[in-house]
C-alpha positions in Angstrom: 0.0 0.0 0.0 1.3 3.4 -1.0 0.6 5.1 2.3 2.9 2.6 4.0 5.8 3.2 1.6 8.1 5.0 4.2 7.8 2.2 6.7 8.1 -0.6 4.2 11.2 0.9 2.6 12.8 1.5 6.0 12.3 -2.1 6.8 13.6 -3.2 3.4 16.8 -1.1 4.0 17.4 -2.6 7.4 17.0 -6.1 6.1 19.1 -5.4 2.9 22.0 -4.1 4.9 21.8 -7.0 7.3 21.6 -9.6 4.6 24.4 -12.0 3.8 26.6 -10.8 0.9 25.2 -13.4 -1.5 21.6 -12.3 -0.8 22.1 -8.6 -1.2 21.2 -8.6 -4.9 17.9 -10.4 -4.1 16.9 -7.3 -2.1 17.9 -5.0 -5.0 15.7 -7.2 -7.3 12.8 -6.8 -4.8 13.3 -3.0 -4.8 13.4 -3.0 -8.6 10.1 -5.0 -8.8 8.3 -2.7 -6.3 9.7 0.5 -8.0 8.5 -0.7 -11.4 5.2 -2.0 -10.3 4.3 1.0 -8.2 5.1 3.7 -10.7 1.6 3.2 -12.2 0.1 4.1 -8.9 2.3 7.0 -7.9 5.8 8.0 -7.0 5.8 7.2 -3.3 7.9 4.1 -3.5 10.2 5.6 -6.1 10.9 8.5 -3.8 11.3 6.4 -0.7 13.7 4.0 -2.3 15.6 7.0 -3.7 16.5 7.9 -0.2 18.1 4.6 0.7 19.4 3.1 -2.6 22.8 4.9 -2.4 23.5 3.4 0.9 22.5 -0.1 -0.2 24.4 0.2 -3.4 27.5 1.3 -1.5 27.0 -1.7 0.8 26.7 -4.0 -2.2 30.0 -2.7 -3.4 31.6 -3.0 0.0 30.9 -6.8 0.2 32.9 -7.2 -3.0 30.9 -9.8 -4.9 31.5 -9.0 -8.5 28.3 -10.6 -9.8 26.2 -8.5 -7.3 27.9 -5.3 -8.5 27.3 -6.1 -12.1 23.7 -6.9 -11.5 23.2 -3.7 -9.5 24.8 -1.8 -12.4 22.3 -3.5 -14.7 19.4 -2.3 -12.6 20.8 1.3 -13.0 20.7 0.8 -16.8 17.1 -0.4 -16.6 16.0 2.5 -14.5 17.8 4.9 -16.9 16.0 3.3 -19.9 12.6 3.5 -18.2 13.2 7.1 -16.8 12.5 6.0 -13.2 15.2 8.3 -11.7 17.0 11.3 -13.1 20.5 10.9 -14.6 22.3 12.6 -11.7 20.9 10.2 -9.2 21.7 7.2 -11.4 25.3 8.5 -11.9 25.5 8.7 -8.1 24.4 5.1 -7.8 27.0 4.0 -10.3 29.7 5.8 -8.3 28.5 3.9 -5.2 29.4 0.7 -7.0 33.0 1.7 -7.6 
């Protein structure tokens, strides 16, 4: 539900940061699905995830799993193609992966 977006994204963030390194990409895929599905109903989830994605992308980089980093970079490309976030924000996410 859109009105619960702040609480749900906060919980997602906590769990994503706490996840085992090999599970982190699963949380990013979940965020991707929610972001893409919710855009038809409003921008609440897009905005809330925008607040926490840089931290979770940096955490994904920190754990050092190459496949997770490349999959996260692929999500950035998808979001760019679908105009879900502005280019400055997406460039910042790409920097978080380096």
